[in-house]
C-alpha positions in Angstrom: 0.0 0.0 0.0 2.8 2.4 0.9 4.5 1.6 -2.4 1.3 2.5 -4.4 0.9 5.8 -2.4 4.5 6.8 -3.1 4.1 5.8 -6.7 1.0 8.1 -7.2 2.9 10.8 -5.4 5.7 10.3 -7.9 3.2 10.7 -10.8 2.1 14.0 -9.5 5.7 15.1 -8.8 6.5 14.2 -12.4 3.5 16.2 -13.6 5.1 19.2 -11.8 8.0 18.9 -14.2 5.5 19.3 -17.1 2.7 21.5 -15.9 3.5 25.3 -16.3 3.8 27.1 -13.0 3.6 23.9 -10.9 6.6 23.2 -8.8 7.7 19.6 -8.2 9.3 20.9 -5.0 6.1 22.4 -3.7 4.3 19.1 -4.3 7.0 17.3 -2.3 6.4 19.8 0.5 2.6 19.2 0.4 3.2 15.5 0.5 5.5 15.8 3.5 8.5 14.1 1.8 10.6 17.0 0.7 13.4 17.0 3.4 13.4 13.1 3.5 13.8 13.1 -0.3 16.8 15.5 -0.1 18.4 13.4 2.6 17.9 10.1 0.7 19.5 11.4 -2.5 22.4 13.3 -0.9 23.2 10.4 1.5 22.2 7.6 -0.9 25.4 5.5 -0.4 25.2 5.6 3.4 22.2 3.3 3.4 21.6 2.2 -0.2 18.9 -0.4 0.6 16.6 1.9 2.6 17.2 4.9 0.4 16.5 2.9 -2.8 13.3 1.5 -1.2 12.1 5.0 -0.5 13.2 6.5 -3.8 12.2 3.8 -6.3 8.4 4.2 -6.3 8.7 8.0 -6.3 11.2 8.1 -9.2 9.2 5.5 -11.2 6.0 7.4 -10.7 7.7 10.6 -11.7 8.8 9.1 -15.0 5.3 7.9 -15.7 3.9 11.3 -14.8 6.2 13.1 -17.2 5.4 10.9 -20.1 1.6 10.8 -19.4 1.1 14.5 -18.8 3.4 15.4 -21.7 1.0 13.9 -24.1 -2.1 15.3 -22.4 -0.8 18.8 -22.2 0.4 18.9 -25.8 -3.3 18.5 -26.7 -4.8 20.8 -24.0 -2.5 23.7 -24.8 -3.4 23.5 -28.4 -7.2 23.1 -27.9 -7.7 25.3 -24.8 -4.7 27.5 -24.2 -6.3 30.4 -22.1 -8.5 28.1 -20.0 -5.5 25.8 -19.1 -3.4 28.8 -18.1 -6.0 30.0 -15.7 -6.5 26.5 -14.2 -2.7 26.4 -13.5 -2.8 29.9 -12.0 -5.5 28.5 -9.6 -3.3 25.5 -8.8 -0.4 27.8 -8.0 -2.5 30.0 -5.6 -3.8 26.8 -4.0 -0.2 25.8 -3.1 0.6 29.0 -1.2 -1.2 28.1 2.0 0.8 24.8 2.3 4.0 26.8 1.9 3.0 29.4 4.5 2.1 26.6 6.9 5.5 24.9 6.3 7.4 28.1 6.7 6.3 28.6 10.3 6.4 25.0 11.4 9.8 25.3 13.1 9.7 28.9 14.3 7.2 31.7 14.9 6.3 34.2 12.2 8.2 37.5 12.2 7.2 40.4 10.1 10.6 40.9 8.5 10.3 37.5 6.8 8.0 39.3 4.3 11.0 41.2 3.0 12.3 37.9 1.5 8.9 37.3 -0.1 8.8 40.8 -1.6 12.4 40.6 -2.9 11.8 37.2 -4.6 8.5 38.4 -6.0 10.2 41.5 -7.5 12.9 39.2 -9.0 10.2 37.0 -10.5 8.6 40.1 -12.1 11.9 41.1 -13.5 12.4 37.7 -15.0 9.0 37.9 -16.7 10.0 41.3 -18.1 13.2 39.7 -19.5 11.2 36.9 -21.0 9.2 39.4 -23.1 12.4 41.3 -24.2 14.7 38.4 -25.0 14.2 36.8 -28.4 13.0 33.1 -28.2 15.6 30.7 -29.5 14.4 28.8 -32.6 14.5 25.0 -32.5 17.3 24.8 -35.1 19.7 26.8 -32.9 19.8 24.4 -30.0 23.1 22.7 -29.4 24.3 20.0 -27.0 25.9 22.4 -24.5 22.9 24.8 -24.5 20.6 21.9 -23.7 22.9 20.7 -20.9 22.8 24.3 -19.5 19.0 24.4 -19.9 18.7 21.1 -18.0 21.0 22.5 -15.2 18.8 25.6 -14.8 15.6 23.4 -15.1 16.8 21.4 -12.1 16.4 24.5 -9.9 12.7 24.3 -10.6 12.6 20.6 -9.8 14.5 20.9 -6.5 13.5 24.4 -5.2 9.9 24.6 -4.0 8.1 27.4 -5.7 10.4 27.6 -8.7 8.7 25.9 -11.7 11.0 24.0 -14.0 8.7 24.6 -16.9 8.8 28.3 -16.3 12.6 28.2 -16.5 12.2 26.4 -19.8 9.7 29.1 -21.0 12.3 31.8 -20.1 14.9 29.9 -22.1 12.4 29.6 -25.0 12.4 25.8 -25.3 9.2 24.8 -23.4 7.2 23.9 -26.5 10.1 21.8 -27.9 10.5 20.2 -24.5 6.8 19.2 -24.5 7.0 17.8 -28.0 10.2 15.9 -27.1 8.7 14.4 -24.0 5.5 13.3 -25.8 7.4 11.3 -28.4 10.5 10.6 -26.3 12.9 12.4 -28.6 16.3 11.4 -27.2 18.5 13.8 -29.1 16.8 16.6 -27.2 16.1 14.9 -23.9 19.5 13.2 -23.4 21.6 16.4 -23.0 18.8 18.0 -21.0 18.8 15.0 -18.6 22.6 15.3 -18.1 22.2 19.0 -17.1 19.2 18.0 -14.9 21.2 15.4 -13.0 24.2 17.7 -12.4 22.0 20.6 -11.4 19.9 18.5 -9.1 22.9 17.5 -7.0 24.1 21.1 -7.0 20.7 22.7 -6.0 20.0 19.9 -3.5 23.1 20.8 -1.6 22.4 24.5 -1.6 18.8 24.0 -0.6 19.7 21.7 2.2 22.2 24.2 3.5 19.7 27.0 3.4 17.0 25.0 5.1 19.4 23.9 7.8 20.6 27.5 8.5 17.7 29.8 7.3 14.5 27.7 7.3 11.8 30.4 7.5 13.7 32.9 5.4 14.1 30.3 2.6 10.4 29.3 2.6 9.2 33.0 2.5 11.6 33.5 -0.5 10.0 30.5 -2.1 6.5 32.0 -1.6 7.6 35.1 -3.5 8.9 33.0 -6.4 5.6 31.1 -6.4 3.5 34.2 -6.6 5.8 35.7 -9.3 5.3 32.6 -11.4 1.6 33.5 -12.0 2.8 36.4 -14.2 4.4 34.1 -16.6 1.2 32.1 -17.1 -1.2 35.1 -17.2 -2.4 35.2 -20.9 -1.9 38.9 -21.3 1.7 38.6 -20.3 2.7 35.2 -21.7 1.2 34.1 -25.0 
């Protein structure tokens, strides 16, 4: 039973790597497995059997979720682009209460924590502004190193709660190609992306674990700002 529950959690976490504005990290927080997931990956060789037992159903489910939702979204974004974007905006707003609850679970709320939210929100707005000013890279300009770099940045959205990996790909101008590649498992595009994703995941896991150990509430209030800022990327009048 626990295996099945973790498997379905993995499917939803995998969906977070596909759905615009949805953060896989936020889903891990909501499911109550985020810190345990970080510890299992970073300390995998200290207890291989137990860590593998915990990670296997989640990782397997995530792979299924990525493939499954990749095909579904490819159709929905073509048929109902505006409606789908507003649905995702609602899902993002729905994740904020869980983040607020998590941010104060280890310490009392202090008013100055909102400064971190404001700064990360302003940074998110700035990134949206850049997205509208920087030309989108056409598909024939992608190269192996660029895709590794894109995967590295994408991993920030997979690991850091509130930062959506798909929004990172939107800012890089490769989200639609990513969605097409996932739906048909196009390895020449996905392979270098996965290399960067793996390297970046280890890097951002170590940084996130350090920040959570030293600055837990500040880190989560920063995440809340990024989460709210991600709405602007999806809003139809800003991102089309």
